[in-house]
C-alpha positions as CSV (number, residue, x, y, z in Angstrom):
1,M,4.7,-24.9,-36.3
2,T,4.1,-22.7,-33.2
3,T,1.6,-23.1,-30.5
4,R,-0.5,-20.2,-29.6
5,V,-1.0,-19.8,-25.7
6,R,-4.3,-18.4,-24.6
7,R,-4.0,-15.6,-22.0
8,S,-5.9,-17.9,-19.5
9,Q,-3.0,-20.5,-19.9
10,E,-0.2,-18.0,-19.3
11,R,1.8,-19.0,-16.1
12,L,3.7,-17.3,-13.5
13,V,6.0,-19.0,-11.1
14,F,5.7,-17.6,-7.5
15,Y,8.4,-18.2,-5.1
16,Y,7.7,-18.1,-1.4
17,K,10.2,-16.5,0.9
18,A,11.7,-17.7,4.2
19,R,9.9,-15.0,6.2
20,D,7.3,-12.4,6.0
21,T,8.4,-8.9,5.3
22,A,6.9,-5.7,3.9
23,T,7.2,-7.2,0.3
24,T,7.5,-10.9,0.8
25,V,5.3,-13.6,2.2
26,K,5.9,-17.2,3.6
27,R,3.8,-20.1,2.3
28,S,2.3,-20.7,5.6
29,S,1.1,-17.1,5.8
30,V,-0.7,-17.4,2.5
31,Q,-2.1,-20.8,3.4
32,R,-3.4,-19.4,6.7
33,A,-5.0,-16.4,5.0
34,A,-6.5,-18.3,2.2
35,K,-8.0,-20.9,4.5
36,A,-9.5,-18.0,6.7
37,L,-11.2,-16.8,3.5
38,G,-12.3,-20.2,2.4
39,M,-10.0,-20.1,-0.7
40,D,-7.1,-22.0,-2.1
41,E,-3.7,-20.4,-2.4
42,T,-3.9,-19.5,-6.1
43,G,-7.2,-17.8,-5.5
44,F,-5.9,-15.8,-2.6
45,L,-2.9,-14.7,-4.5
46,H,-5.2,-13.4,-7.3
47,L,-7.4,-11.6,-4.7
48,A,-4.3,-10.0,-3.2
49,A,-2.8,-8.9,-6.5
50,A,-6.2,-7.5,-7.6
51,A,-6.7,-5.5,-4.5
52,L,-3.2,-4.1,-4.8
53,V,-3.9,-3.1,-8.5
54,R,-7.2,-1.4,-7.5
55,G,-5.4,0.3,-4.6
56,L,-2.7,1.7,-7.0
57,R,-5.3,2.8,-9.5
58,G,-7.6,4.3,-6.9
59,G,-10.4,2.2,-8.0
60,A,-13.8,1.2,-6.3
61,G,-13.2,-0.6,-3.0
62,S,-9.6,0.4,-2.9
63,A,-7.5,1.7,-0.1
64,G,-6.3,4.6,-2.4
65,K,-6.1,8.1,-1.1
66,P,-9.4,9.9,-0.5
67,E,-10.5,12.6,-3.0
68,D,-8.9,16.0,-2.3
69,S,-11.5,18.5,-0.7
70,G,-9.5,21.6,-1.8
71,R,-7.6,24.2,0.2
72,L,-7.8,24.4,3.9
73,T,-9.7,27.3,5.2
74,D,-8.4,30.0,7.5
75,A,-10.2,28.5,10.4
76,Q,-8.6,25.0,9.6
77,L,-5.1,26.6,9.4
78,L,-5.6,28.4,12.7
79,A,-6.7,25.1,14.3
80,I,-3.6,23.3,13.1
81,R,-1.3,26.1,14.1
82,S,-2.8,26.2,17.6
83,M,-1.8,22.6,18.1
84,E,1.8,23.3,17.4
85,P,4.0,23.7,20.6
86,Q,4.9,27.4,20.7
87,D,8.1,27.1,22.8
88,V,10.1,24.9,20.6
89,E,13.3,26.1,19.0
90,P,14.5,24.5,15.9
91,T,17.7,22.4,16.2
92,R,20.9,23.3,14.4
93,S,20.8,20.3,12.2
94,F,17.3,21.3,11.1
95,L,18.4,24.8,10.4
96,A,21.4,23.4,8.5
97,L,18.9,21.5,6.2
98,L,17.3,24.9,5.4
99,G,20.7,26.4,4.7
100,K,20.7,28.7,7.6
């Protein structure tokens, strides 16, 4: 006989790391952030994962990229080009990348 597991009962083991990096967190960092938001660690991890998923999807309230407003106008291109230094020579290594 097999036991069916409801989706709400599925488990994921989360291993904390020894230090905070761009892709890992220490338990004390999660505890501190969760406490600041008035949550427990599990709630905070759910919130963080949900925010990341929304951001990747570009959903409401996400930090996804803004909607594209189309091509730059001639005036915008001129303004950008006027900010470029005019007296800079490309380096040999840069030219080598271009195959020149």
